[in-house]
CHARMM internal coordinates of N, CA and C (Angstrom, degrees):
IC EDIT
DIST 1 N 1 CA 1.4529
DIST 1 CA 1 C 1.5707
ANGL 1 N 1 CA 1 C 108.92
DIST 1 C 2 N 1.2617
ANGL 1 CA 1 C 2 N 115.89
DIHE 1 N 1 CA 1 C 2 N 119.12
DIST 2 N 2 CA 1.4495
ANGL 1 C 2 N 2 CA 121.07
DIHE 1 CA 1 C 2 N 2 CA 179.81
DIST 2 CA 2 C 1.5942
ANGL 2 N 2 CA 2 C 110.49
DIHE 1 C 2 N 2 CA 2 C -83.64
DIST 2 C 3 N 1.2621
ANGL 2 CA 2 C 3 N 116.94
DIHE 2 N 2 CA 2 C 3 N 137.16
DIST 3 N 3 CA 1.4649
ANGL 2 C 3 N 3 CA 120.09
DIHE 2 CA 2 C 3 N 3 CA 173.36
DIST 3 CA 3 C 1.5466
ANGL 3 N 3 CA 3 C 109.12
DIHE 2 C 3 N 3 CA 3 C -97.05
DIST 3 C 4 N 1.2654
ANGL 3 CA 3 C 4 N 117.53
DIHE 3 N 3 CA 3 C 4 N 139.54
DIST 4 N 4 CA 1.4999
ANGL 3 C 4 N 4 CA 123.44
DIHE 3 CA 3 C 4 N 4 CA 178.82
DIST 4 CA 4 C 1.5579
ANGL 4 N 4 CA 4 C 106.58
DIHE 3 C 4 N 4 CA 4 C -68.02
DIST 4 C 5 N 1.2889
ANGL 4 CA 4 C 5 N 110.23
DIHE 4 N 4 CA 4 C 5 N 145.45
DIST 5 N 5 CA 1.5257
ANGL 4 C 5 N 5 CA 121.15
DIHE 4 CA 4 C 5 N 5 CA 177.30
DIST 5 CA 5 C 1.6169
ANGL 5 N 5 CA 5 C 106.65
DIHE 4 C 5 N 5 CA 5 C -83.05
DIST 5 C 6 N 1.2571
ANGL 5 CA 5 C 6 N 113.00
DIHE 5 N 5 CA 5 C 6 N 95.86
DIST 6 N 6 CA 1.5053
ANGL 5 C 6 N 6 CA 119.05
DIHE 5 CA 5 C 6 N 6 CA 179.46
DIST 6 CA 6 C 1.5097
ANGL 6 N 6 CA 6 C 107.79
DIHE 5 C 6 N 6 CA 6 C -102.55
DIST 6 C 7 N 1.3089
ANGL 6 CA 6 C 7 N 111.48
DIHE 6 N 6 CA 6 C 7 N 127.11
DIST 7 N 7 CA 1.4525
ANGL 6 C 7 N 7 CA 119.23
DIHE 6 CA 6 C 7 N 7 CA 177.81
DIST 7 CA 7 C 1.5393
ANGL 7 N 7 CA 7 C 112.12
DIHE 6 C 7 N 7 CA 7 C -120.72
DIST 7 C 8 N 1.2446
ANGL 7 CA 7 C 8 N 119.42
DIHE 7 N 7 CA 7 C 8 N 143.33
DIST 8 N 8 CA 1.4174
ANGL 7 C 8 N 8 CA 126.09
DIHE 7 CA 7 C 8 N 8 CA -179.34
DIST 8 CA 8 C 1.5189
ANGL 8 N 8 CA 8 C 108.47
DIHE 7 C 8 N 8 CA 8 C -75.75
DIST 8 C 9 N 1.3407
ANGL 8 CA 8 C 9 N 120.11
DIHE 8 N 8 CA 8 C 9 N 126.21
DIST 9 N 9 CA 1.4727
ANGL 8 C 9 N 9 CA 121.52
DIHE 8 CA 8 C 9 N 9 CA 179.23
DIST 9 CA 9 C 1.5549
ANGL 9 N 9 CA 9 C 105.57
DIHE 8 C 9 N 9 CA 9 C -127.89
DIST 9 C 10 N 1.3477
ANGL 9 CA 9 C 10 N 114.12
DIHE 9 N 9 CA 9 C 10 N 105.80
DIST 10 N 10 CA 1.5048
ANGL 9 C 10 N 10 CA 116.62
DIHE 9 CA 9 C 10 N 10 CA -174.83
DIST 10 CA 10 C 1.5283
ANGL 10 N 10 CA 10 C 109.55
DIHE 9 C 10 N 10 CA 10 C -68.94
DIST 10 C 11 N 1.2863
ANGL 10 CA 10 C 11 N 118.50
DIHE 10 N 10 CA 10 C 11 N -29.23
DIST 11 N 11 CA 1.4715
ANGL 10 C 11 N 11 CA 119.95
DIHE 10 CA 10 C 11 N 11 CA 178.35
DIST 11 CA 11 C 1.5164
ANGL 11 N 11 CA 11 C 112.18
DIHE 10 C 11 N 11 CA 11 C -66.03
DIST 11 C 12 N 1.3239
ANGL 11 CA 11 C 12 N 117.10
DIHE 11 N 11 CA 11 C 12 N -38.54
DIST 12 N 12 CA 1.4906
ANGL 11 C 12 N 12 CA 120.68
DIHE 11 CA 11 C 12 N 12 CA 174.67
DIST 12 CA 12 C 1.4202
ANGL 12 N 12 CA 12 C 111.93
DIHE 11 C 12 N 12 CA 12 C -64.96
DIST 12 C 13 N 1.4156
ANGL 12 CA 12 C 13 N 118.68
DIHE 12 N 12 CA 12 C 13 N -42.11
DIST 13 N 13 CA 1.3944
ANGL 12 C 13 N 13 CA 121.07
DIHE 12 CA 12 C 13 N 13 CA 176.94
DIST 13 CA 13 C 1.6013
ANGL 13 N 13 CA 13 C 114.17
DIHE 12 C 13 N 13 CA 13 C -61.95
DIST 13 C 14 N 1.3163
ANGL 13 CA 13 C 14 N 110.50
DIHE 13 N 13 CA 13 C 14 N -40.18
DIST 14 N 14 CA 1.5264
ANGL 13 C 14 N 14 CA 113.03
DIHE 13 CA 13 C 14 N 14 CA 179.09
DIST 14 CA 14 C 1.5331
ANGL 14 N 14 CA 14 C 112.50
DIHE 13 C 14 N 14 CA 14 C -68.78
DIST 14 C 15 N 1.3705
ANGL 14 CA 14 C 15 N 115.59
DIHE 14 N 14 CA 14 C 15 N -36.55
DIST 15 N 15 CA 1.5018
ANGL 14 C 15 N 15 CA 116.83
DIHE 14 CA 14 C 15 N 15 CA 171.43
DIST 15 CA 15 C 1.4899
ANGL 15 N 15 CA 15 C 113.41
DIHE 14 C 15 N 15 CA 15 C -61.49
DIST 15 C 16 N 1.3078
ANGL 15 CA 15 C 16 N 115.50
DIHE 15 N 15 CA 15 C 16 N -41.81
DIST 16 N 16 CA 1.5142
ANGL 15 C 16 N 16 CA 118.74
DIHE 15 CA 15 C 16 N 16 CA -179.33
DIST 16 CA 16 C 1.4675
ANGL 16 N 16 CA 16 C 111.04
DIHE 15 C 16 N 16 CA 16 C -63.54
DIST 16 C 17 N 1.3143
ANGL 16 CA 16 C 17 N 116.55
DIHE 16 N 16 CA 16 C 17 N -39.80
DIST 17 N 17 CA 1.4865
ANGL 16 C 17 N 17 CA 118.80
DIHE 16 CA 16 C 17 N 17 CA -178.53
DIST 17 CA 17 C 1.5625
ANGL 17 N 17 CA 17 C 109.91
DIHE 16 C 17 N 17 CA 17 C -76.59
DIST 17 C 18 N 1.3750
ANGL 17 CA 17 C 18 N 121.35
DIHE 17 N 17 CA 17 C 18 N -34.76
DIST 18 N 18 CA 1.4030
ANGL 17 C 18 N 18 CA 119.76
DIHE 17 CA 17 C 18 N 18 CA 179.27
DIST 18 CA 18 C 1.5042
ANGL 18 N 18 CA 18 C 113.09
DIHE 17 C 18 N 18 CA 18 C -69.06
DIST 18 C 19 N 1.3951
ANGL 18 CA 18 C 19 N 115.21
DIHE 18 N 18 CA 18 C 19 N -26.26
DIST 19 N 19 CA 1.4641
ANGL 18 C 19 N 19 CA 118.34
DIHE 18 CA 18 C 19 N 19 CA 174.96
DIST 19 CA 19 C 1.4985
ANGL 19 N 19 CA 19 C 113.28
DIHE 18 C 19 N 19 CA 19 C -75.33
DIST 19 C 20 N 1.3248
ANGL 19 CA 19 C 20 N 120.39
DIHE 19 N 19 CA 19 C 20 N -8.63
DIST 20 N 20 CA 1.4441
ANGL 19 C 20 N 20 CA 127.57
DIHE 19 CA 19 C 20 N 20 CA 179.65
DIST 20 CA 20 C 1.4799
ANGL 20 N 20 CA 20 C 112.05
DIHE 19 C 20 N 20 CA 20 C -127.57
DIST 20 C 21 N 1.3411
ANGL 20 CA 20 C 21 N 118.82
DIHE 20 N 20 CA 20 C 21 N 66.26
DIST 21 N 21 CA 1.4229
ANGL 20 C 21 N 21 CA 121.22
DIHE 20 CA 20 C 21 N 21 CA -175.59
DIST 21 CA 21 C 1.4966
ANGL 21 N 21 CA 21 C 115.79
DIHE 20 C 21 N 21 CA 21 C -63.03
DIST 21 C 22 N 1.3153
ANGL 21 CA 21 C 22 N 118.00
DIHE 21 N 21 CA 21 C 22 N -23.95
DIST 22 N 22 CA 1.4526
ANGL 21 C 22 N 22 CA 118.29
DIHE 21 CA 21 C 22 N 22 CA 179.03
DIST 22 CA 22 C 1.5635
ANGL 22 N 22 CA 22 C 109.79
DIHE 21 C 22 N 22 CA 22 C -66.77
DIST 22 C 23 N 1.2860
ANGL 22 CA 22 C 23 N 120.22
DIHE 22 N 22 CA 22 C 23 N -30.29
DIST 23 N 23 CA 1.4937
ANGL 22 C 23 N 23 CA 124.32
DIHE 22 CA 22 C 23 N 23 CA 176.07
DIST 23 CA 23 C 1.5349
ANGL 23 N 23 CA 23 C 108.20
DIHE 22 C 23 N 23 CA 23 C -62.80
DIST 23 C 24 N 1.3557
ANGL 23 CA 23 C 24 N 111.95
DIHE 23 N 23 CA 23 C 24 N -52.60
DIST 24 N 24 CA 1.4857
ANGL 23 C 24 N 24 CA 117.21
DIHE 23 CA 23 C 24 N 24 CA -177.60
DIST 24 CA 24 C 1.4943
ANGL 24 N 24 CA 24 C 111.35
DIHE 23 C 24 N 24 CA 24 C -59.75
DIST 24 C 25 N 1.3773
ANGL 24 CA 24 C 25 N 119.85
DIHE 24 N 24 CA 24 C 25 N -47.70
DIST 25 N 25 CA 1.4687
ANGL 24 C 25 N 25 CA 125.84
DIHE 24 CA 24 C 25 N 25 CA -178.07
DIST 25 CA 25 C 1.5265
ANGL 25 N 25 CA 25 C 110.66
DIHE 24 C 25 N 25 CA 25 C -61.00
DIST 25 C 26 N 1.3501
ANGL 25 CA 25 C 26 N 113.39
DIHE 25 N 25 CA 25 C 26 N -45.19
DIST 26 N 26 CA 1.4533
ANGL 25 C 26 N 26 CA 116.77
DIHE 25 CA 25 C 26 N 26 CA -177.18
DIST 26 CA 26 C 1.5290
ANGL 26 N 26 CA 26 C 110.44
DIHE 25 C 26 N 26 CA 26 C -64.24
DIST 26 C 27 N 1.2775
ANGL 26 CA 26 C 27 N 114.38
DIHE 26 N 26 CA 26 C 27 N -41.42
DIST 27 N 27 CA 1.5390
ANGL 26 C 27 N 27 CA 115.76
DIHE 26 CA 26 C 27 N 27 CA 178.98
DIST 27 CA 27 C 1.4734
ANGL 27 N 27 CA 27 C 114.25
DIHE 26 C 27 N 27 CA 27 C -71.60
DIST 27 C 28 N 1.3907
ANGL 27 CA 27 C 28 N 119.25
DIHE 27 N 27 CA 27 C 28 N -30.74
DIST 28 N 28 CA 1.3758
ANGL 27 C 28 N 28 CA 126.16
DIHE 27 CA 27 C 28 N 28 CA 173.59
DIST 28 CA 28 C 1.5441
ANGL 28 N 28 CA 28 C 108.46
DIHE 27 C 28 N 28 CA 28 C -63.11
DIST 28 C 29 N 1.2717
ANGL 28 CA 28 C 29 N 119.49
DIHE 28 N 28 CA 28 C 29 N -46.30
DIST 29 N 29 CA 1.4232
ANGL 28 C 29 N 29 CA 125.96
DIHE 28 CA 28 C 29 N 29 CA -178.90
DIST 29 CA 29 C 1.5936
ANGL 29 N 29 CA 29 C 110.23
DIHE 28 C 29 N 29 CA 29 C -60.08
DIST 29 C 30 N 1.2954
ANGL 29 CA 29 C 30 N 114.99
DIHE 29 N 29 CA 29 C 30 N -43.04
DIST 30 N 30 CA 1.4554
ANGL 29 C 30 N 30 CA 120.36
DIHE 29 CA 29 C 30 N 30 CA 178.33
DIST 30 CA 30 C 1.5164
ANGL 30 N 30 CA 30 C 110.33
DIHE 29 C 30 N 30 CA 30 C -65.08
DIST 30 C 31 N 1.2732
ANGL 30 CA 30 C 31 N 118.50
DIHE 30 N 30 CA 30 C 31 N -46.23
DIST 31 N 31 CA 1.4524
ANGL 30 C 31 N 31 CA 122.38
DIHE 30 CA 30 C 31 N 31 CA -178.77
DIST 31 CA 31 C 1.5188
ANGL 31 N 31 CA 31 C 113.39
DIHE 30 C 31 N 31 CA 31 C -65.50
DIST 31 C 32 N 1.3463
ANGL 31 CA 31 C 32 N 115.62
DIHE 31 N 31 CA 31 C 32 N -39.92
DIST 32 N 32 CA 1.4852
ANGL 31 C 32 N 32 CA 120.97
DIHE 31 CA 31 C 32 N 32 CA 177.38
DIST 32 CA 32 C 1.5171
ANGL 32 N 32 CA 32 C 109.59
DIHE 31 C 32 N 32 CA 32 C -69.14
DIST 32 C 33 N 1.3333
ANGL 32 CA 32 C 33 N 121.34
DIHE 32 N 32 CA 32 C 33 N -37.07
DIST 33 N 33 CA 1.4434
ANGL 32 C 33 N 33 CA 124.92
DIHE 32 CA 32 C 33 N 33 CA -178.07
DIST 33 CA 33 C 1.5360
ANGL 33 N 33 CA 33 C 105.92
DIHE 32 C 33 N 33 CA 33 C -66.69
DIST 33 C 34 N 1.3463
ANGL 33 CA 33 C 34 N 119.53
DIHE 33 N 33 CA 33 C 34 N -42.74
DIST 34 N 34 CA 1.5353
ANGL 33 C 34 N 34 CA 122.15
DIHE 33 CA 33 C 34 N 34 CA 179.02
DIST 34 CA 34 C 1.4856
ANGL 34 N 34 CA 34 C 110.01
DIHE 33 C 34 N 34 CA 34 C -64.82
DIST 34 C 35 N 1.3355
ANGL 34 CA 34 C 35 N 119.39
DIHE 34 N 34 CA 34 C 35 N -40.49
DIST 35 N 35 CA 1.4575
ANGL 34 C 35 N 35 CA 122.03
DIHE 34 CA 34 C 35 N 35 CA -179.01
DIST 35 CA 35 C 1.5173
ANGL 35 N 35 CA 35 C 113.40
DIHE 34 C 35 N 35 CA 35 C -71.55
DIST 35 C 36 N 1.3611
ANGL 35 CA 35 C 36 N 118.63
DIHE 35 N 35 CA 35 C 36 N -33.08
DIST 36 N 36 CA 1.4309
ANGL 35 C 36 N 36 CA 121.81
DIHE 35 CA 35 C 36 N 36 CA 173.68
DIST 36 CA 36 C 1.5473
ANGL 36 N 36 CA 36 C 112.12
DIHE 35 C 36 N 36 CA 36 C -72.77
DIST 36 C 37 N 1.3214
ANGL 36 CA 36 C 37 N 115.15
DIHE 36 N 36 CA 36 C 37 N -35.33
DIST 37 N 37 CA 1.4560
ANGL 36 C 37 N 37 CA 118.32
DIHE 36 CA 36 C 37 N 37 CA 174.38
DIST 37 CA 37 C 1.5532
ANGL 37 N 37 CA 37 C 113.27
DIHE 36 C 37 N 37 CA 37 C -60.53
DIST 37 C 38 N 1.3262
ANGL 37 CA 37 C 38 N 112.52
DIHE 37 N 37 CA 37 C 38 N -46.42
DIST 38 N 38 CA 1.4312
ANGL 37 C 38 N 38 CA 120.80
DIHE 37 CA 37 C 38 N 38 CA -178.23
DIST 38 CA 38 C 1.5900
ANGL 38 N 38 CA 38 C 109.29
DIHE 37 C 38 N 38 CA 38 C -61.71
DIST 38 C 39 N 1.3565
ANGL 38 CA 38 C 39 N 113.87
DIHE 38 N 38 CA 38 C 39 N -44.16
DIST 39 N 39 CA 1.4526
ANGL 38 C 39 N 39 CA 119.96
DIHE 38 CA 38 C 39 N 39 CA -179.90
DIST 39 CA 39 C 1.5223
ANGL 39 N 39 CA 39 C 109.75
DIHE 38 C 39 N 39 CA 39 C -64.56
DIST 39 C 40 N 1.2866
ANGL 39 CA 39 C 40 N 117.14
DIHE 39 N 39 CA 39 C 40 N -39.76
DIST 40 N 40 CA 1.4805
ANGL 39 C 40 N 40 CA 116.47
DIHE 39 CA 39 C 40 N 40 CA 176.35
DIST 40 CA 40 C 1.5330
ANGL 40 N 40 CA 40 C 117.72
DIHE 39 C 40 N 40 CA 40 C -65.53
DIST 40 C 41 N 1.2894
ANGL 40 CA 40 C 41 N 114.63
DIHE 40 N 40 CA 40 C 41 N -37.75
DIST 41 N 41 CA 1.4819
ANGL 40 C 41 N 41 CA 123.27
DIHE 40 CA 40 C 41 N 41 CA 171.60
DIST 41 CA 41 C 1.4788
ANGL 41 N 41 CA 41 C 110.87
DIHE 40 C 41 N 41 CA 41 C -61.34
DIST 41 C 42 N 1.3276
ANGL 41 CA 41 C 42 N 119.46
DIHE 41 N 41 CA 41 C 42 N -46.76
DIST 42 N 42 CA 1.4212
ANGL 41 C 42 N 42 CA 123.94
DIHE 41 CA 41 C 42 N 42 CA -179.95
DIST 42 CA 42 C 1.5355
ANGL 42 N 42 CA 42 C 110.30
DIHE 41 C 42 N 42 CA 42 C -63.99
DIST 42 C 43 N 1.3125
ANGL 42 CA 42 C 43 N 119.42
DIHE 42 N 42 CA 42 C 43 N -41.48
DIST 43 N 43 CA 1.4359
ANGL 42 C 43 N 43 CA 119.87
DIHE 42 CA 42 C 43 N 43 CA -179.10
DIST 43 CA 43 C 1.4789
ANGL 43 N 43 CA 43 C 109.40
DIHE 42 C 43 N 43 CA 43 C -69.22
DIST 43 C 44 N 1.2844
ANGL 43 CA 43 C 44 N 120.23
DIHE 43 N 43 CA 43 C 44 N -42.58
DIST 44 N 44 CA 1.4991
ANGL 43 C 44 N 44 CA 122.43
DIHE 43 CA 43 C 44 N 44 CA -179.74
DIST 44 CA 44 C 1.6029
ANGL 44 N 44 CA 44 C 108.06
DIHE 43 C 44 N 44 CA 44 C -66.35
DIST 44 C 45 N 1.2113
ANGL 44 CA 44 C 45 N 120.76
DIHE 44 N 44 CA 44 C 45 N -41.61
DIST 45 N 45 CA 1.4797
ANGL 44 C 45 N 45 CA 121.29
DIHE 44 CA 44 C 45 N 45 CA 178.50
DIST 45 CA 45 C 1.5298
ANGL 45 N 45 CA 45 C 110.53
DIHE 44 C 45 N 45 CA 45 C -68.42
DIST 45 C 46 N 1.3494
ANGL 45 CA 45 C 46 N 114.97
DIHE 45 N 45 CA 45 C 46 N -36.05
DIST 46 N 46 CA 1.4362
ANGL 45 C 46 N 46 CA 116.84
DIHE 45 CA 45 C 46 N 46 CA -177.13
DIST 46 CA 46 C 1.5737
ANGL 46 N 46 CA 46 C 110.23
DIHE 45 C 46 N 46 CA 46 C -68.88
DIST 46 C 47 N 1.3336
ANGL 46 CA 46 C 47 N 115.25
DIHE 46 N 46 CA 46 C 47 N -31.45
DIST 47 N 47 CA 1.4542
ANGL 46 C 47 N 47 CA 118.14
DIHE 46 CA 46 C 47 N 47 CA -179.00
DIST 47 CA 47 C 1.5284
ANGL 47 N 47 CA 47 C 111.83
DIHE 46 C 47 N 47 CA 47 C -88.93
DIST 47 C 48 N 1.2935
ANGL 47 CA 47 C 48 N 121.91
DIHE 47 N 47 CA 47 C 48 N 7.07
DIST 48 N 48 CA 1.4428
ANGL 47 C 48 N 48 CA 124.90
DIHE 47 CA 47 C 48 N 48 CA -175.56
DIST 48 CA 48 C 1.5564
ANGL 48 N 48 CA 48 C 106.64
DIHE 47 C 48 N 48 CA 48 C -80.21
DIST 48 C 49 N 1.3328
ANGL 48 CA 48 C 49 N 114.28
DIHE 48 N 48 CA 48 C 49 N 144.75
DIST 49 N 49 CA 1.4615
ANGL 48 C 49 N 49 CA 120.24
DIHE 48 CA 48 C 49 N 49 CA 176.31
DIST 49 CA 49 C 1.5307
ANGL 49 N 49 CA 49 C 113.45
DIHE 48 C 49 N 49 CA 49 C -94.15
DIST 49 C 50 N 1.3522
ANGL 49 CA 49 C 50 N 113.58
DIHE 49 N 49 CA 49 C 50 N 0.31
DIST 50 N 50 CA 1.4741
ANGL 49 C 50 N 50 CA 119.87
DIHE 49 CA 49 C 50 N 50 CA -176.76
DIST 50 CA 50 C 1.5972
ANGL 50 N 50 CA 50 C 107.03
DIHE 49 C 50 N 50 CA 50 C -77.45
DIST 50 C 51 N 1.3651
ANGL 50 CA 50 C 51 N 120.16
DIHE 50 N 50 CA 50 C 51 N 121.46
DIST 51 N 51 CA 1.4257
ANGL 50 C 51 N 51 CA 120.50
DIHE 50 CA 50 C 51 N 51 CA 179.50
DIST 51 CA 51 C 1.5197
ANGL 51 N 51 CA 51 C 117.40
DIHE 50 C 51 N 51 CA 51 C -64.52
DIST 51 C 52 N 1.3014
ANGL 51 CA 51 C 52 N 116.80
DIHE 51 N 51 CA 51 C 52 N -14.08
DIST 52 N 52 CA 1.4855
ANGL 51 C 52 N 52 CA 121.92
DIHE 51 CA 51 C 52 N 52 CA 179.93
DIST 52 CA 52 C 1.5493
ANGL 52 N 52 CA 52 C 109.17
DIHE 51 C 52 N 52 CA 52 C -80.21
DIST 52 C 53 N 1.2968
ANGL 52 CA 52 C 53 N 117.55
DIHE 52 N 52 CA 52 C 53 N -21.08
DIST 53 N 53 CA 1.4568
ANGL 52 C 53 N 53 CA 117.68
DIHE 52 CA 52 C 53 N 53 CA 175.96
DIST 53 CA 53 C 1.4505
ANGL 53 N 53 CA 53 C 113.60
DIHE 52 C 53 N 53 CA 53 C 113.62
END
COOR INIT
IC SEED 1 N 1 CA 1 C
IC BUILD
């Protein structure tokens, strides 16, 4: 059984993603939401007077 010669092409992946901006934007929204959530938790915990954290 012969395996196909598959090579990674970053240019092709970039073109594929640029032709589907809704995928890029939705992923960006998810990542930003997670980062903002983490920042909010860190700010709230940093301002806490509880010695346990």
